[in-house]
C-alpha positions as CSV (number, residue, x, y, z in Angstrom):
1,M,-27.1,-3.6,-1.4
2,W,-26.6,-0.6,1.0
3,V,-30.0,-1.2,2.6
4,V,-29.4,-4.9,2.9
5,F,-26.1,-4.5,4.7
6,L,-27.0,-1.6,7.0
7,A,-30.7,-1.8,7.6
8,G,-31.6,-2.7,11.1
9,L,-28.5,-1.2,12.7
10,A,-29.7,1.0,15.5
11,L,-27.9,4.3,15.7
12,P,-26.1,5.1,18.9
13,A,-27.1,7.9,21.2
14,F,-25.0,11.1,21.1
15,G,-21.6,10.6,22.6
16,Q,-21.8,6.8,22.7
17,R,-18.8,5.2,21.0
18,M,-19.8,2.0,19.3
19,F,-16.4,1.0,18.1
20,P,-14.0,-0.6,20.7
21,R,-10.7,1.2,21.2
22,E,-7.3,-0.2,20.1
23,V,-6.0,-3.2,22.1
24,T,-2.9,-5.3,22.2
25,R,-2.3,-8.3,19.9
26,E,-2.9,-10.6,22.8
27,E,-6.2,-9.0,23.6
28,L,-7.2,-9.3,19.9
29,D,-6.6,-13.0,20.0
30,R,-8.5,-13.3,23.3
31,R,-11.6,-11.5,22.0
32,A,-11.8,-13.0,18.5
33,S,-13.6,-16.2,17.8
34,H,-12.2,-16.2,14.2
35,V,-9.1,-14.8,12.5
36,V,-9.5,-14.5,8.8
37,V,-7.3,-13.4,5.9
38,G,-9.1,-12.0,3.0
39,Q,-9.3,-9.3,0.3
40,V,-11.5,-6.3,0.6
41,V,-14.2,-6.3,-2.1
42,H,-16.0,-3.2,-1.1
43,V,-16.5,-0.8,1.8
44,Y,-20.0,0.6,2.5
45,E,-20.3,3.6,4.8
46,R,-23.2,5.6,6.2
47,V,-22.7,9.0,7.9
48,R,-25.2,10.9,9.9
49,A,-24.7,14.2,11.7
50,L,-25.5,14.3,15.4
51,P,-26.7,17.3,17.3
52,P,-25.4,19.9,18.0
53,A,-24.7,20.4,14.3
54,G,-21.1,20.6,13.2
55,H,-19.5,18.7,16.1
56,Y,-20.1,15.0,15.9
57,V,-21.1,12.4,13.2
58,D,-22.2,8.8,13.5
59,E,-20.5,6.5,11.0
60,R,-21.5,2.9,10.2
61,F,-19.2,0.7,8.1
62,C,-19.7,-2.6,6.3
63,I,-16.7,-4.3,4.7
64,E,-17.4,-6.9,2.1
65,L,-14.5,-9.4,2.5
66,G,-13.6,-12.2,0.2
67,V,-12.1,-15.0,2.3
68,R,-8.7,-16.3,1.4
69,K,-7.9,-18.5,4.5
70,L,-8.8,-19.0,8.1
71,D,-6.1,-18.6,10.7
72,R,-8.5,-19.6,13.5
73,G,-12.1,-20.8,13.7
74,S,-14.3,-22.7,11.3
75,G,-17.2,-21.8,9.0
76,P,-16.2,-19.3,6.2
77,K,-14.4,-21.1,3.4
78,R,-12.0,-19.8,0.8
79,G,-13.9,-17.9,-1.9
80,E,-16.9,-17.1,0.3
81,V,-17.8,-13.5,1.1
82,I,-18.5,-12.3,4.6
83,Y,-19.7,-8.9,5.8
84,L,-18.0,-7.1,8.7
85,R,-20.0,-4.4,10.5
86,F,-19.0,-1.8,13.0
87,G,-19.7,1.9,13.9
88,Q,-18.2,4.9,15.6
89,T,-19.1,8.3,16.8
90,R,-16.4,10.9,16.0
91,R,-15.9,14.6,15.5
92,D,-17.1,16.0,12.3
93,P,-14.3,16.2,9.6
94,Q,-14.6,20.0,9.6
95,A,-14.2,20.2,13.4
96,P,-10.9,19.7,15.3
97,G,-10.1,16.1,16.2
98,A,-8.7,13.0,14.5
99,K,-10.7,10.3,12.7
100,L,-10.9,7.2,14.8
101,F,-11.0,4.6,12.1
102,V,-10.0,4.7,8.4
103,P,-11.4,1.7,6.5
104,P,-9.0,-0.2,4.1
105,S,-9.1,0.4,0.4
106,E,-10.7,-2.0,-1.9
107,H,-8.6,-4.9,-3.1
108,T,-6.4,-4.6,0.0
109,R,-5.3,-8.0,1.6
110,V,-6.1,-7.9,5.3
111,R,-6.2,-10.0,8.4
112,V,-9.2,-9.5,10.6
113,W,-10.0,-10.4,14.2
114,I,-13.8,-10.9,14.3
115,K,-16.6,-12.6,16.3
116,K,-19.9,-13.8,15.1
117,M,-23.0,-11.9,16.1
118,P,-26.6,-13.0,16.4
119,G,-28.2,-13.3,13.0
120,G,-25.0,-14.4,11.4
121,N,-23.2,-11.1,11.0
122,W,-19.6,-10.5,11.9
123,E,-18.0,-7.7,13.9
124,L,-14.5,-6.5,14.4
125,V,-13.4,-6.9,18.0
126,A,-11.4,-3.6,18.2
127,R,-10.5,-0.6,16.2
128,N,-7.2,-2.1,15.2
129,A,-8.6,-5.5,14.5
130,I,-8.0,-5.2,10.7
131,R,-4.5,-5.1,9.4
132,P,-2.8,-5.2,6.0
133,V,-1.1,-8.5,5.1
134,P,2.0,-8.0,2.9
135,F,3.3,-11.0,1.0
136,D,6.1,-12.7,2.7
137,A,7.7,-15.7,0.9
138,K,9.1,-16.9,4.2
139,N,5.6,-17.7,5.5
140,V,4.7,-19.7,2.4
141,T,5.1,-23.3,3.7
142,R,2.8,-25.3,1.4
143,G,1.9,-25.4,-2.2
144,T,3.9,-25.4,-5.4
145,M,6.3,-22.7,-6.6
146,Q,3.7,-21.5,-9.1
147,E,1.1,-21.1,-6.3
148,T,3.6,-19.0,-4.4
149,L,4.3,-16.9,-7.4
150,D,0.6,-16.5,-8.0
151,L,0.1,-15.2,-4.4
152,L,2.9,-12.7,-4.9
153,E,1.5,-11.5,-8.1
154,D,-2.0,-11.1,-6.6
155,W,-0.5,-9.1,-3.7
156,R,1.5,-6.8,-6.1
157,R,-1.5,-6.3,-8.3
158,D,-3.6,-5.3,-5.2
159,I,-1.0,-2.8,-4.1
160,M,-0.8,-1.2,-7.6
161,S,-4.6,-1.0,-7.9
162,S,-4.7,0.8,-4.5
163,L,-1.9,3.2,-5.5
164,V,-3.8,4.2,-8.6
165,R,-7.0,4.8,-6.7
166,A,-5.1,6.7,-3.9
167,G,-4.3,9.5,-6.4
168,P,-1.1,11.5,-7.0
169,Q,-0.3,12.3,-3.3
170,P,-1.2,9.5,-0.9
171,D,-0.1,10.0,2.7
172,S,1.7,7.9,5.3
173,E,-1.7,6.7,6.6
174,W,-2.3,5.2,3.2
175,L,1.1,3.6,3.2
176,L,0.7,1.9,6.6
177,R,-2.8,0.7,5.7
178,I,-1.7,-0.8,2.4
179,L,1.8,-2.1,3.1
180,G,1.8,-2.6,6.8
181,P,3.6,-1.1,9.9
182,V,7.1,0.3,9.9
183,E,8.7,-3.0,10.7
184,E,7.1,-4.6,7.6
185,L,8.1,-1.6,5.5
186,E,11.7,-2.1,6.6
187,E,11.5,-5.7,5.5
188,L,10.2,-4.8,2.1
189,I,13.1,-2.4,1.6
190,R,15.7,-5.1,2.7
191,R,14.4,-7.6,0.2
192,R,14.1,-4.8,-2.6
193,E,10.4,-5.5,-3.1
194,P,9.6,-4.1,-6.6
195,V,6.2,-2.7,-5.5
196,L,8.1,-0.3,-3.2
197,V,11.5,0.1,-4.8
198,E,10.4,0.4,-8.4
199,H,6.7,1.2,-8.6
200,I,6.3,3.5,-5.6
201,G,9.9,4.7,-5.8
202,G,12.1,6.7,-3.5
203,T,11.0,10.1,-4.5
204,F,7.5,9.3,-3.4
205,F,8.4,7.2,-0.4
206,G,10.9,9.6,1.0
207,P,8.5,12.2,2.5
208,L,6.4,9.4,4.0
209,A,9.5,7.7,5.5
210,K,10.4,11.1,7.0
211,D,6.9,11.4,8.5
212,L,6.9,7.9,9.9
213,A,10.3,7.0,11.3
214,P,13.1,9.2,9.9
215,K,16.0,7.8,12.0
216,R,15.1,4.2,11.4
217,F,14.7,4.5,7.7
218,T,17.8,6.7,7.3
219,A,19.9,4.0,9.0
220,L,18.5,1.3,6.8
221,L,18.9,3.3,3.6
222,V,22.5,4.3,4.4
223,G,23.2,0.6,4.8
224,L,21.9,0.0,1.2
225,L,24.4,2.6,-0.1
226,T,27.3,0.4,0.8
227,G,25.7,-2.8,-0.5
228,E,26.3,-4.4,-3.9
229,D,22.8,-4.1,-5.3
230,T,22.4,-1.3,-7.8
231,E,18.7,-1.0,-7.4
232,G,19.1,-0.8,-3.6
233,R,21.6,2.1,-4.0
234,V,19.4,3.9,-6.5
235,F,16.4,3.6,-4.2
236,A,18.5,4.8,-1.2
237,C,19.7,7.8,-3.1
238,E,16.2,8.9,-4.2
239,T,14.7,8.3,-0.8
240,L,17.4,10.0,1.3
241,A,17.2,13.0,-1.0
242,A,13.4,13.2,-0.7
243,M,13.7,12.9,3.1
244,G,16.2,15.7,3.2
245,A,18.6,13.5,5.1
246,A,21.6,15.8,4.8
247,D,23.6,13.7,7.3
248,A,23.8,11.0,4.7
249,A,25.3,13.2,2.0
250,D,28.9,12.1,2.5
251,R,27.8,8.4,2.2
252,I,25.9,9.3,-1.0
253,A,28.9,11.1,-2.4
254,A,31.1,8.0,-2.0
255,L,29.0,6.4,-4.8
256,L,30.5,8.9,-7.3
257,V,33.8,7.1,-7.3
258,R,32.4,3.5,-7.3
259,D,32.2,1.4,-10.4
260,D,28.5,1.6,-10.7
261,E,27.5,4.2,-13.3
262,R,23.8,4.2,-12.7
263,A,24.1,4.5,-8.9
264,A,26.7,7.3,-9.3
265,L,24.3,9.2,-11.6
266,Y,21.5,9.0,-9.0
267,A,24.0,10.0,-6.3
268,A,24.8,13.1,-8.3
269,F,21.1,14.0,-8.5
270,A,20.6,13.3,-4.8
271,L,23.5,15.5,-3.7
272,T,22.0,18.6,-5.4
273,A,19.0,18.2,-3.0
274,F,21.5,19.1,-0.3
275,G,23.1,22.0,-2.3
276,R,26.2,20.0,-2.9
277,P,27.9,20.3,-6.3
278,D,30.0,17.1,-6.1
279,G,28.1,15.4,-8.9
280,L,27.9,18.3,-11.3
281,P,30.6,17.0,-13.8
282,R,28.6,13.8,-14.1
283,L,25.3,15.7,-14.6
284,V,26.8,17.9,-17.3
285,R,28.1,14.8,-19.1
286,Y,24.6,13.2,-18.8
287,A,23.0,16.3,-20.2
288,R,25.4,16.3,-23.2
289,A,24.6,12.7,-23.9
290,N,20.8,13.3,-23.7
291,P,20.2,16.6,-25.4
292,R,16.4,16.0,-25.9
293,H,15.7,15.0,-22.3
294,W,18.1,16.8,-20.0
295,T,15.8,19.8,-19.3
296,A,13.3,17.5,-17.5
297,N,15.7,16.1,-14.9
298,V,19.1,17.8,-15.0
299,L,17.9,21.3,-15.3
300,P,16.0,21.2,-11.9
301,A,19.2,19.9,-10.4
302,F,21.3,22.7,-11.8
303,R,18.8,25.2,-10.4
304,R,19.1,23.7,-6.9
305,I,22.8,24.4,-7.0
306,S,22.9,28.0,-8.5
307,K,20.8,31.1,-7.9
308,E,21.5,32.1,-11.5
309,D,19.3,30.6,-14.1
310,H,20.5,30.0,-17.7
311,G,17.4,28.2,-18.8
312,K,18.0,25.6,-21.5
313,D,21.4,26.9,-22.5
314,L,23.6,24.0,-21.5
315,D,26.8,25.8,-22.7
316,A,26.0,28.8,-20.4
317,W,25.4,26.5,-17.5
318,E,28.8,24.8,-18.0
319,R,30.6,28.1,-18.3
320,H,28.9,29.3,-15.1
321,F,29.9,26.2,-13.2
322,R,33.5,26.5,-14.5
323,A,33.7,30.1,-13.5
324,R,32.6,29.2,-10.0
325,K,35.1,26.3,-10.0
326,L,32.4,23.8,-9.4
327,I,33.6,21.7,-12.3
328,K,37.0,21.6,-13.9
């Protein structure tokens, strides 16, 4: 299949950049003959070193895309497969310089701006002409409720498959490619999307949020702390702690006195990330109630508060905290 897709593509001369640079949304619409929403089936890539050795490589990509719908143009129908080709010359991964284009992961739902080339092939019209498409119920205007739920389930399954393939420590680039730009991530948080709030989780999302837009995400998450949704509060506590957002510590501490036991417990954990002992009484009670499991989650929190280490001796920890008047 590799030969079928990529054979016949002439390699560029050294220094020639085959892949158009990023353009505005208006320019994407102007250049494209078709706008297609589909699911990535497979990504094929060929890499060739260019002289002088160790400086530049020539890359050719071919994306196998299963068509879901056409936003513009005619021809490809739902269920058909089309192949998108493009290439770029970039610095070698071992040499200084950023990669120009990162192809989407398999199973990702994307929108592409493309034009048909001689011979029936398709080509992206710019480097940013392929974007992830998160599910948004507000945009579902036709079909039955079951069809809407099926679309949502497909999208969630795609995201979870991509998360598994991404490995234990995906980066912010992966997050943007899979879930969309910052504005769409904010919307997913506002509606408590389970893929983000439950499956990805605040502990994982926090460092990525800090890398992408710390002020914007902090403001949004602080707003969740004062809301009435327990899952929103829990996610906010986890994420703000993972971001190291110490300015939000007082807002988190306010949850300790609210009538929401689960959120208060997560607030107690989060506060230890900032070196604050406000939630220690609650953590000690939790450890007493969970003697088999407390060393996995409470013990690291204790160690964030104190330079002394009493290991798995909960009684010693409690005496230590009382001696320092951190608990009564």
